[in-house]
C-alpha positions in Angstrom: 80.4 129.8 39.3 77.8 129.3 42.0 78.0 125.5 41.5 81.8 125.6 41.9 81.4 127.7 45.1 78.8 125.2 46.4 81.1 122.3 45.8 84.0 124.1 47.6 81.8 124.9 50.5 80.5 121.3 50.7 84.1 120.1 50.6 85.2 122.4 53.5 82.2 121.4 55.6 83.0 117.7 55.0 86.6 118.2 56.0 85.7 120.0 59.2 83.2 117.2 60.1 85.9 114.5 59.5 88.5 116.3 61.6 86.0 116.9 64.4 84.9 113.3 64.4 88.5 112.2 65.0 88.3 113.9 68.4 84.9 112.9 69.6 84.9 110.2 72.3 83.3 109.1 75.6 84.2 112.4 77.3 84.6 114.3 74.1 88.1 113.2 72.9 89.4 109.9 71.6 93.0 111.3 71.8 92.9 111.3 75.6 91.2 109.5 78.5 89.5 111.7 81.1 90.2 110.1 84.5 88.1 111.0 87.5 89.7 110.7 90.9 89.7 112.1 94.4 93.3 113.1 95.2 92.8 112.7 99.0 93.6 109.0 99.3 97.4 108.4 99.5 99.3 106.5 98.2 96.8 105.8 95.5 96.0 109.5 94.7 97.2 112.7 96.2 98.5 116.1 95.2 102.2 116.0 94.5 104.8 118.6 95.2 104.2 120.1 91.7 100.5 120.7 92.6 99.3 118.0 90.3 97.5 114.7 91.1 99.9 111.8 91.6 99.9 108.4 93.1 99.6 104.7 92.2 96.2 105.0 90.4 97.4 108.0 88.5 100.6 106.2 87.3 98.6 103.1 86.5 96.1 104.9 84.3 98.9 106.8 82.6 100.5 103.5 81.7 97.2 102.1 80.5 96.7 105.2 78.3 100.3 104.9 77.0 99.6 101.4 75.8 96.4 102.7 74.2 98.3 105.5 72.4 96.3 108.2 74.1 96.9 110.9 76.6 95.4 111.4 80.1 93.4 114.3 81.5 92.8 114.1 85.3 89.6 115.6 86.9 90.0 115.8 90.7 86.6 115.9 92.5 84.8 114.7 95.6 84.6 110.9 95.8 80.8 110.9 96.0 80.6 112.8 92.7 82.7 110.3 90.7 80.0 107.9 89.6 77.6 110.7 88.6 80.3 112.4 86.5 80.9 109.0 84.8 77.2 108.6 84.1 76.8 112.0 82.5 80.0 111.7 80.4 82.2 114.2 82.1 84.9 111.5 82.6 85.8 108.3 80.9 86.8 106.3 83.9 87.2 106.3 87.6 90.5 105.3 89.3 90.3 106.3 92.9 90.9 103.3 95.1 87.3 102.3 94.4 86.1 99.0 95.9 84.1 96.7 93.8 80.7 96.3 95.5 77.3 94.8 94.3 75.7 98.2 94.7 78.3 100.0 92.5 78.0 97.2 89.9 74.5 98.4 89.3 75.8 101.8 88.3 79.2 101.1 86.6 81.1 98.4 84.9 84.4 97.4 86.6 87.7 96.3 85.1 89.7 93.4 86.4 90.7 94.1 90.0 94.2 95.5 90.5 94.6 95.7 94.3 93.4 94.0 97.4 93.0 96.2 100.5 91.7 95.9 104.1 89.8 98.3 106.2 91.8 99.6 109.2 90.8 101.5 112.3 92.8 104.5 113.3 92.7 105.3 117.0 94.6 107.6 119.4 97.6 106.1 121.1 96.3 104.6 124.4 92.8 103.9 123.1 91.1 100.7 124.4 89.6 99.9 121.0 90.8 96.5 119.8 88.6 95.7 116.8 85.5 96.9 114.9 83.2 95.4 117.5 84.5 97.9 120.0 83.1 100.8 117.9 79.7 100.2 119.3 78.3 103.4 120.8 81.2 105.5 119.5 81.6 108.5 117.2 83.4 107.3 114.1 84.9 109.4 111.3 85.0 108.2 107.7 85.7 109.6 104.2 82.4 110.3 102.6 81.3 107.7 100.1 84.1 105.2 100.7 83.8 101.6 101.7 84.5 102.5 105.4 81.5 104.9 105.2 79.3 102.2 103.7 80.2 99.6 106.3 79.8 101.6 109.5 76.8 103.5 108.2 74.7 100.4 107.7 71.1 101.4 108.6 69.5 97.9 108.5 69.3 97.0 112.1 69.1 93.3 111.3 72.4 93.5 109.3 74.2 96.1 111.3 77.4 94.7 112.7 79.0 97.9 114.1 76.4 99.8 116.0 78.2 103.1 116.2 76.6 106.1 117.9 77.4 108.6 115.2 79.1 108.6 111.8 80.9 111.8 110.9 81.6 112.1 107.2 84.5 114.1 105.7 85.4 115.0 102.1 89.0 114.3 102.9 90.4 111.4 104.9 93.0 113.7 106.5 90.3 115.9 107.9 88.8 112.8 109.7 92.2 112.0 111.1 92.8 115.6 112.3 89.4 115.5 114.2 90.5 112.2 115.7 93.7 113.8 117.0 91.7 116.7 118.3 89.2 114.5 120.1 86.2 115.2 118.0 85.8 111.5 116.9 86.9 108.4 118.7 88.1 106.4 115.7 88.5 106.6 111.9 87.7 103.7 109.6 89.6 103.8 106.3 91.5 101.6 103.8 94.8 100.1 105.0 97.3 102.0 102.7 96.0 105.6 103.4 95.8 104.6 107.1 99.5 103.7 107.1 100.3 107.1 105.4 98.3 109.0 108.0 99.9 107.2 111.0 103.3 107.8 109.5 102.6 111.5 109.3 101.4 111.7 112.8 103.7 109.3 114.6 103.2 109.1 118.4 99.7 110.4 118.2 97.7 107.7 116.4 98.0 104.0 115.5 96.2 101.8 113.0 94.7 98.4 114.0 93.2 95.6 112.0 89.4 96.0 111.7 88.5 92.3 111.1 86.3 93.4 108.2 86.4 91.5 104.9 89.1 92.3 102.4 88.1 94.4 99.4 89.2 94.7 95.7 90.0 97.9 93.8 89.1 98.2 90.2 88.8 100.9 87.5 85.2 101.9 86.7 83.8 102.8 83.3 80.3 103.9 82.2 77.8 101.1 82.1 77.9 99.4 78.7 81.2 100.9 77.6 82.6 97.4 76.7 85.0 98.8 74.1 86.9 100.9 76.6 86.7 98.2 79.3 88.3 95.6 77.0 91.2 97.9 76.3 91.7 98.6 80.0 91.6 94.9 80.9 94.0 94.1 78.1 96.5 96.8 79.3 96.1 95.7 82.9 97.0 92.1 82.0 100.1 93.2 80.1 101.1 95.6 82.9 101.0 92.7 85.4 102.7 90.2 83.2 105.7 92.4 82.1 106.7 93.6 85.6 105.4 97.2 85.3 102.8 96.6 88.0 105.4 95.4 90.5 107.5 98.5 89.7 104.6 100.8 90.4 103.8 99.0 93.7 107.4 99.4 94.7 107.4 103.1 93.8 104.2 104.1 95.4 103.1 101.5 98.0 105.9 99.4 99.4 
């Protein structure tokens, strides 16, 4: 009798272990991808009318997940917290209008690039700023941790191109724009597509001009060494671009 009970108990434990193993993945669940983003970067990520994250990146990852036969869970957090959350396993990937840089390559692995963007300078209507070189000696607003922040915050005097007086960092791009409108900063440096959205929402108050800075490439980031997931993402991205889905998403969210 004791032997029979022991066998039953061993069987039950084994079954529980098997079922549990089916759901253990990079962020704890192979049946879904946990996407980290910062929903303050329209049109790539923002909070929709239903109170949930939406935007081009969200739609793109959902399409990638669909082709992988898994679901998507979205974790909305500060931009500067994304790479740390990826490293400690809280999320499986980052899709947040993240620019591929050499510094970030040391911390994450990037997918194939999926969008090319430019930095823009948002200024008040009537401002005499004509390019990034005119930012010298000015107070400039940026979204913390973004490419705009990295560029204008360069501390190496020998490499510093834009010798701004002060860089004010904001957790949300819209907060930087509001301070621009209210005269607390003299310009805001941010990516081209969110810049267009902010100008459209504040027509007659601000305009966006070309910065003259180098174009940048967006990509999805995964944990360093997670080649299995990276290969699946790259495969899905290739299919999405080839079958016309990518163009449909661009038309829906960006153009």
